[in-house]
Each structure stands twice: as structure tokens, then as C-alpha cells.
VOPAGU-2260 file (C-alpha; in pm, 1 decimal, decimal comma):
REM VOPAGU-2260
SITE   aa  ch    i         X         Y         Z
SITE  UNK   A    0    -938,2     338,6   -1228,9
SITE  UNK   A    1    -990,1      86,7    -950,0
SITE  UNK   A    2   -1016,4    -288,1    -994,6
SITE  UNK   A    3   -1321,9    -446,8    -833,9
SITE  UNK   A    4   -1494,7    -784,8    -847,7
SITE  UNK   A    5   -1841,7    -933,2    -834,4
SITE  UNK   A    6   -1868,9   -1286,8    -693,4
SITE  UNK   A    7   -2179,3   -1499,3    -754,0
SITE  UNK   A    8   -2264,7   -1670,8    -425,8
SITE  UNK   A    9   -2420,2   -1985,1    -574,5
SITE  UNK   A   10   -2133,0   -2069,6    -810,3
SITE  UNK   A   11   -1834,9   -1871,7    -667,7
SITE  UNK   A   12   -1783,9   -1729,8   -1019,5
SITE  UNK   A   13   -1570,8   -1415,0   -1006,6
SITE  UNK   A   14   -1624,5   -1130,6   -1253,4
SITE  UNK   A   15   -1345,8    -870,7   -1251,0
SITE  UNK   A   16   -1370,1    -522,6   -1399,1
SITE  UNK   A   17   -1240,1    -168,2   -1366,9
SITE  UNK   A   18   -1431,6      92,1   -1170,0
SITE  UNK   A   19   -1433,0     407,6   -1381,1
SITE  UNK   A   20   -1417,8     683,1   -1282,6
SITE  UNK   A   21   -1280,6     660,7    -930,4
SITE  UNK   A   22   -1619,1     711,1    -767,5
SITE  UNK   A   23   -1891,8     494,0    -621,6
SITE  UNK   A   24   -2246,3     623,7    -576,1
SITE  UNK   A   25   -2448,7     492,0    -280,9
SITE  UNK   A   26   -2813,5     578,5    -213,7
SITE  UNK   A   27   -3016,7     497,5      94,7
SITE  UNK   A   28   -3395,4     523,0     121,8
SITE  UNK   A   29   -3542,7     469,7     469,0
SITE  UNK   A   30   -3859,8     268,1     528,6
SITE  UNK   A   31   -4089,4     570,5     541,9
SITE  UNK   A   32   -4408,7     599,0     335,5
SITE  UNK   A   33   -4706,9     835,8     324,2
SITE  UNK   A   34   -4993,5     704,6     535,8
SITE  UNK   A   35   -5273,9     588,4     308,0
SITE  UNK   A   36   -5646,5     564,5     365,9
SITE  UNK   A   37   -5929,4     420,9     152,0
SITE  UNK   A   38   -5936,8     736,9     -59,4
SITE  UNK   A   39   -5563,4     791,0     -89,7
SITE  UNK   A   40   -5297,2     964,1     122,8
SITE  UNK   A   41   -5409,7    1074,8     466,9
SITE  UNK   A   42   -5380,8    1441,6     550,9
SITE  UNK   A   43   -5368,8    1595,8     892,8
SITE  UNK   A   44   -5568,7    1910,6     952,1
SITE  UNK   A   45   -5381,7    2156,4    1168,2
SITE  UNK   A   46   -5046,3    1976,3    1140,0
SITE  UNK   A   47   -4737,6    2097,4     958,8
SITE  UNK   A   48   -4678,9    1775,5     760,2
SITE  UNK   A   49   -4885,0    1483,8     634,5
SITE  UNK   A   50   -4887,9    1168,6     851,0
SITE  UNK   A   51   -4620,7     911,3     774,2
SITE  UNK   A   52   -4612,3     534,1     797,0
SITE  UNK   A   53   -4284,4     391,5     929,7
SITE  UNK   A   54   -4247,8      49,3     769,0
SITE  UNK   A   55   -3898,7     -37,4     890,1
SITE  UNK   A   56   -3625,3    -159,5     660,2
SITE  UNK   A   57   -3546,7      52,2     357,7
SITE  UNK   A   58   -3340,3      25,3      39,7
SITE  UNK   A   59   -2966,3      68,8     -20,9
SITE  UNK   A   60   -2847,6     107,8    -380,6
SITE  UNK   A   61   -2495,7     113,2    -522,2
SITE  UNK   A   62   -2442,4     251,0    -873,5
SITE  UNK   A   63   -2123,7     155,2   -1057,5
SITE  UNK   A   64   -1966,8     293,4   -1374,1
SITE  UNK   A   65   -1753,2       8,0   -1507,6
SITE  UNK   A   66   -1499,0     -18,3   -1788,5
SITE  UNK   A   67   -1411,9    -323,1   -1998,3
SITE  UNK   A   68   -1140,3    -274,2   -2260,1
SITE  UNK   A   69    -990,6    -558,2   -2462,8
SITE  UNK   A   70    -682,8    -345,7   -2536,5
SITE  UNK   A   71    -589,1    -373,3   -2167,8
SITE  UNK   A   72    -580,6    -751,7   -2189,0
SITE  UNK   A   73    -290,7    -959,5   -2307,4
SITE  UNK   A   74    -431,2   -1307,6   -2256,3
SITE  UNK   A   75    -361,6   -1527,9   -2560,4
SITE  UNK   A   76    -673,8   -1639,0   -2743,8
SITE  UNK   A   77    -891,3   -1379,0   -2571,8
SITE  UNK   A   78   -1220,5   -1290,2   -2738,0
SITE  UNK   A   79   -1221,8    -997,8   -2981,3
SITE  UNK   A   80   -1572,7    -899,2   -2869,3
SITE  UNK   A   81   -1603,2    -720,1   -2534,5
SITE  UNK   A   82   -1954,4    -858,3   -2494,8
SITE  UNK   A   83   -1794,4   -1191,0   -2404,3
SITE  UNK   A   84   -1688,4   -1019,5   -2079,7
SITE  UNK   A   85   -1986,8    -797,8   -2007,2
SITE  UNK   A   86   -2245,7   -1063,5   -2091,7
SITE  UNK   A   87   -2180,0   -1226,2   -1755,0
SITE  UNK   A   88   -2295,5    -908,8   -1577,5
SITE  UNK   A   89   -2609,6    -895,9   -1790,3
SITE  UNK   A   90   -2688,7   -1250,5   -1677,7
SITE  UNK   A   91   -2683,9   -1130,0   -1315,7
SITE  UNK   A   92   -2994,6    -921,1   -1393,0
SITE  UNK   A   93   -3185,9   -1228,3   -1518,1
SITE  UNK   A   94   -3420,2   -1430,1   -1296,1
SITE  UNK   A   95   -3190,1   -1732,1   -1301,1
SITE  UNK   A   96   -3236,7   -1822,8    -932,5
SITE  UNK   A   97   -3548,3   -1946,3    -753,4
SITE  UNK   A   98   -3689,6   -1842,9    -417,8
SITE  UNK   A   99   -4020,1   -1975,1    -281,5
SITE  UNK   A  100   -4119,8   -2093,4    -625,9
SITE  UNK   A  101   -4056,2   -1760,7    -800,0
SITE  UNK   A  102   -3768,6   -1648,9   -1018,8
SITE  UNK   A  103   -3520,8   -1394,2    -883,4
SITE  UNK   A  104   -3176,3   -1256,4    -977,7
SITE  UNK   A  105   -2885,5   -1447,8    -822,7
SITE  UNK   A  106   -2720,2   -1321,0    -507,8
SITE  UNK   A  107   -2388,6   -1151,6    -583,1
SITE  UNK   A  108   -2121,2    -991,7    -366,2
SITE  UNK   A  109   -1938,9    -670,9    -449,4
SITE  UNK   A  110   -1575,8    -703,9    -334,9
SITE  UNK   A  111   -1318,5    -423,9    -337,9
SITE  UNK   A  112    -996,1    -481,8    -147,5
SITE  UNK   A  113   -1056,6    -561,7     219,0
SITE  UNK   A  114   -1295,9    -273,5     288,8
SITE  UNK   A  115   -1597,5    -370,2      73,2
SITE  UNK   A  116   -1788,4    -698,0      74,3
SITE  UNK   A  117   -2159,6    -631,2      23,1
SITE  UNK   A  118   -2427,8    -885,1     -78,2
SITE  UNK   A  119   -2697,7    -775,5    -318,7
SITE  UNK   A  120   -2882,9    -833,0    -643,7
SITE  UNK   A  121   -2832,4    -659,0    -978,0
SITE  UNK   A  122   -3153,1    -473,5   -1067,1
SITE  UNK   A  123   -3041,0    -270,5   -1371,9
SITE  UNK   A  124   -2767,9    -277,0   -1635,5
SITE  UNK   A  125   -2698,0     -32,1   -1920,5
SITE  UNK   A  126   -2406,5     -46,5   -2163,9
SITE  UNK   A  127   -2239,9     175,2   -2426,3
SITE  UNK   A  128   -1992,8      34,1   -2680,0
SITE  UNK   A  129   -1709,7     193,1   -2877,0
SITE  UNK   A  130   -1373,7     102,3   -3036,1
SITE  UNK   A  131   -1540,8    -117,4   -3297,9
SITE  UNK   A  132   -1328,2    -357,7   -3503,3
SITE  UNK   A  133   -1345,5    -420,8   -3877,5
SITE  UNK   A  134   -1613,7    -685,3   -3827,9
SITE  UNK   A  135   -1830,2    -444,4   -3628,1
SITE  UNK   A  136   -1756,4    -606,2   -3292,2
SITE  UNK   A  137   -1701,7    -368,3   -2998,0
SITE  UNK   A  138   -1371,8    -383,0   -2808,9
SITE  UNK   A  139   -1458,4    -139,9   -2528,7
SITE  UNK   A  140   -1762,8    -114,7   -2302,5
SITE  UNK   A  141   -1877,9     155,2   -2061,6
SITE  UNK   A  142   -2126,8     -20,9   -1836,9
SITE  UNK   A  143   -2347,8     118,5   -1560,3
SITE  UNK   A  144   -2478,0    -130,7   -1305,2
SITE  UNK   A  145   -2716,4     -86,6   -1012,4
SITE  UNK   A  146   -2684,0    -322,1    -715,9
SITE  UNK   A  147   -2944,9    -331,4    -437,0
SITE  UNK   A  148   -2821,3    -464,0    -103,7
SITE  UNK   A  149   -3014,0    -765,9      25,2
SITE  UNK   A  150   -3179,0    -767,2     364,8
SITE  UNK   A  151   -2956,2    -805,4     669,2
SITE  UNK   A  152   -3012,1    -751,6    1043,4
SITE  UNK   A  153   -3055,0    -383,1    1127,2
SITE  UNK   A  154   -2767,6    -391,5    1376,4
SITE  UNK   A  155   -2525,2    -530,8    1117,5
SITE  UNK   A  156   -2521,7    -229,1     882,6
SITE  UNK   A  157   -2408,9      38,1    1133,5
SITE  UNK   A  158   -2162,7    -206,1    1289,0
SITE  UNK   A  159   -1997,9    -266,4     951,0
SITE  UNK   A  160   -1955,7     107,5     891,9
SITE  UNK   A  161   -1824,5     168,0    1244,6
SITE  UNK   A  162   -1579,2    -122,5    1217,5
SITE  UNK   A  163   -1447,5       8,1     885,3
SITE  UNK   A  164   -1393,1     359,3    1023,4
SITE  UNK   A  165   -1243,7     244,3    1352,9
SITE  UNK   A  166   -1015,7     -29,3    1219,0
SITE  UNK   A  167    -650,2      74,5    1253,4
SITE  UNK   A  168    -419,2      48,3     956,1
SITE  UNK   A  169    -228,1    -277,8     934,8
SITE  UNK   A  170     131,7    -255,8    1052,7
SITE  UNK   A  171     393,7    -195,4     787,6
SITE  UNK   A  172     539,0    -532,4     692,2
SITE  UNK   A  173     820,7    -414,7     464,2
SITE  UNK   A  174    1057,4    -127,7     552,3
SITE  UNK   A  175    1108,5     165,9     315,2
SITE  UNK   A  176    1372,0      79,9      59,3
SITE  UNK   A  177    1286,8    -290,1      82,6
SITE  UNK   A  178    1114,7    -494,9    -181,4
SITE  UNK   A  179     793,3    -689,0    -229,2
SITE  UNK   A  180     719,1    -946,1    -497,6
SITE  UNK   A  181     404,8    -914,4    -706,5
SITE  UNK   A  182     215,0   -1242,7    -715,1
SITE  UNK   A  183     -92,5   -1335,2    -916,8
SITE  UNK   A  184    -430,0   -1293,3    -749,7
SITE  UNK   A  185    -504,9   -1664,7    -780,1
SITE  UNK   A  186    -825,6   -1636,4    -978,2
SITE  UNK   A  187    -916,2   -1861,0   -1266,5
SITE  UNK   A  188   -1023,2   -1591,3   -1513,7
SITE  UNK   A  189    -746,2   -1569,8   -1777,5
SITE  UNK   A  190    -867,0   -1229,3   -1895,6
SITE  UNK   A  191    -751,4   -1066,5   -1572,0
SITE  UNK   A  192    -433,2   -1246,2   -1470,1
SITE  UNK   A  193    -247,4    -948,8   -1323,7
SITE  UNK   A  194    -161,9    -870,4    -964,0
SITE  UNK   A  195    -366,9    -703,8    -690,8
SITE  UNK   A  196    -194,3    -372,8    -618,0
SITE  UNK   A  197    -431,0    -297,3    -330,9
SITE  UNK   A  198    -318,7    -614,7    -152,3
SITE  UNK   A  199      46,7    -539,4    -229,7
SITE  UNK   A  200       4,0    -192,7     -76,7
SITE  UNK   A  201    -162,9    -343,3     230,4
SITE  UNK   A  202     126,8    -587,6     269,1
SITE  UNK   A  203     409,3    -339,3     212,9
SITE  UNK   A  204     266,2      -5,1     330,9
SITE  UNK   A  205      -6,0    -116,0     570,6
SITE  UNK   A  206    -280,8      56,9     369,0
SITE  UNK   A  207    -444,4     -78,7      48,8
SITE  UNK   A  208    -543,2     276,9     -49,9
SITE  UNK   A  209    -174,5     359,8    -107,4
SITE  UNK   A  210    -149,7     141,4    -418,1
SITE  UNK   A  211    -100,1     454,7    -630,5
SITE  UNK   A  212     210,4     550,7    -429,2
SITE  UNK   A  213     348,1     199,8    -476,3
SITE  UNK   A  214     283,5     211,0    -852,2
SITE  UNK   A  215     424,9     563,9    -895,0
SITE  UNK   A  216     736,5     477,6    -693,7
SITE  UNK   A  217     807,1     196,8    -941,5
SITE  UNK   A  218     719,3     407,0   -1252,0
SITE  UNK   A  219     418,8     186,1   -1329,5
SITE  UNK   A  220     138,9     356,7   -1522,7
SITE  UNK   A  221     -89,2      54,1   -1565,3
SITE  UNK   A  222     -92,8    -193,3   -1273,5
SITE  UNK   A  223    -279,3    -447,9   -1488,2
SITE  UNK   A  224      29,2    -483,7   -1709,7
SITE  UNK   A  225     258,1    -595,9   -1425,2
SITE  UNK   A  226     333,4    -968,3   -1459,8
SITE  UNK   A  227     333,4   -1193,2   -1157,2
SITE  UNK   A  228     680,5   -1235,8   -1007,2
SITE  UNK   A  229     787,9    -874,0   -1059,5
SITE  UNK   A  230     992,1    -737,7    -767,9
SITE  UNK   A  231     879,4    -391,1    -659,4
SITE  UNK   A  232    1061,3    -134,3    -448,8
SITE  UNK   A  233     876,3     -11,1    -140,0
SITE  UNK   A  234     853,5     367,5     -84,0
SITE  UNK   A  235     842,6     546,6     248,4
SITE  UNK   A  236     502,1     521,7     413,3
SITE  UNK   A  237     319,1     854,6     371,1
SITE  UNK   A  238      22,8     761,0     585,8
SITE  UNK   A  239    -336,0     683,9     477,7
SITE  UNK   A  240    -438,4     817,9     137,9
SITE  UNK   A  241    -685,5    1105,5     135,0
């Protein structure tokens, strides 16, 4: 499972969760529509395909499968109902913001390590509960969320992909056999007060994707259980993860 965050632009509120499973689905629909006439779609006699209308723009969707589990949290006084955590994501699908006099969902950014920082709006949320307590309150949530990217200049999208693919790995800052100290991620949410293993891997191995190697080298099965201040041994750099 990967740890990701959603940040509300208007309030800077950060909502952390676990991406489960280790996949992210992205869909892109180009701005192409059937050409319409007064009586419906236009057809072209003697042509292989119906005429199309090129509208420009398009639609980019990201679909997330997220996990919230109270058993993974150790914060004192934490809620015993997982809906206290997931309710914030449901609010992102409400028309709580205003644009040109009409209600709209708030702008939110999906952030994952240093490679993902996409602005969008939440257009759909669905949730399944299990691990119910004696009082009938759920302790675990499997939540699916759909984020639609907001409009940006056409030249920006391909540039962001090209920059991500072409960016060289950061230089190794800590030699193999050295040590790096795990520090808290600095966020205010007490429910997720652990360390960012992706940033530790970027600092020590030059590649945030190698956080699994860093965890395995230190016999850590759950990175969220590592308290801030823990000193970790740095393994030999095996190159970018595949």
C-alpha cells in the first residue's frame, strides 16, 4: 500500500490515506464528438466514418481505491468510527465552493511523493465498510474516489509528463552502510503522525520509489508504525525500482 494525500486548495487541509492496491487508474477522453445536425448525428454518404466535431480540451479522470483502517492508527483519543476520517473525502464531492454564482466542488490536489501533484475536483465517491465494533460502528473503509483534473493550458500537460520521465534521479545523499533518521512529516493530522518513507528513500537512495528496499533492509513490515526519530540503516542502491 502507498501513502498519498489530498490537499484542499482553499483551506490547505491535508487528508492522508493509503492507496490500495498499488495501482492508480487514469482515463483520458479527447475533445472529440459526433457532428450533430438539426435531426441528430450527421452522416457522410460515401465516407468510411461519420463526421466528427473536434471541440478541443477533453477530460482526464483518476480513479483511486483507498483504505482507511483504525487498527493501523495509534493516536491516543482517536475516533472509533472510521467515518470520522472518510467523511472529509465525502465533503469534497459537495458543492461547498462558489464560482460565478453557482455551487461547485472545492479544488483539491492529489499529492504522492514528488512525482504527482495534480489539481482536480472530486466527482464521485463510493465506500464499503467492514470490521464493525460492538456498537455497530465501522473501523475499516474501502473507498473508491474519482478525481477529474481541472482545466490547464494544453502545453502544460505534455510538459509535465516529459519532465517526469526525463528528470534524473537525485544523487545519493547517504552512502551504503550509513544511517538516516526518520523524522515526522510535519502535518497537523494526529491520525497519521508517522514518517514519509518515500522522502526518506529519496534522501538516502536518491529514488523515492525505493522505499520498499529501505523498509525491508530494516525489517520493517509497516512503515506507518515507525516513530519519528528512529535511525534507519541505508542499503546499497539497487537503482530505480521497476
